[in-house]
Steps between C-alpha positions, in 0.01 A plus 500: 500500500250388239140614448229229461202507286297714740779758517627401846882520543676224683789250502473261215656400168471659164300311234729242353723488801488198729609511855760256627226283656311492174794436276520133391831320600769496246551165333645397166257333268571164343547677170745759649696211663525310177614811311768576771617143489548514121685834520725386784591161362756676278707560820612167649682453833404826665495553871224734642377608838144589584410727774165639611364756746313316764265788581367500146219240517532349151889525475579139608256349256628729220863419589404124490366553159836629377697234690292228335582641158875511581499142625295383198793613274758332731651828638660482847251678719552637843162435654271803567630686801302744713699821508395818663749732344438481119562766235199722427325418166185689406380197313554266799769301315874567469775324318808530716828482314865483633659770289404770253438250225179306492555121425335394170273260687374774736449729203293239321288444809440873542409541129270201497312634809458833327286318227245454770535844642688375804786743578803370671740773601870418454706599802860424621551254781604740791338251749696197400174317390709298247718363763873548538723596211665216304824562693327497850295190392808304388686595817206402717462172315863410534486582871189283543654205311801511725300495816475170671151586638349541149326192368438425137122527540534850672721608227265389218188652667661835538654523157219698349478749781870558514570529126485843327203552269491679174202710622243495781124567454344713770129486545374794702156650546285620206 
């Protein structure tokens, strides 16, 4: 409950707080994108997955911003995928890693985002957002290559989605 200028008490937002409808959609500025590209260029040949919460109105566009950056530096990018069950992050952005140790590229991304006051929570991949483990991925790849029904074009188009990534970026609600 918030009181207005006349002293009436009712539902509302405190001064300085924006409601979800008033909040502007999250997007990376051109400058932020350029800085992230410069920082992440130091980590060639990475594979990353991008997931977004479809119920968050700005999540797809925000996920696309990150996907564009990753593609610009020639990383292998699993295209943004709508995923309902994403790890909670108070800042609306999570860096999801396979084990306890954060990869240097993911750490650099997190630290670069902090420059702009964008907090990306680091969490472990309990939901398998990074794809199968290397062993499972290799096993699946070998089984697929031995299958007579698997054409070369299908194999190539599925390679990014079937390969294990170093980390995943999860875009949730603000």
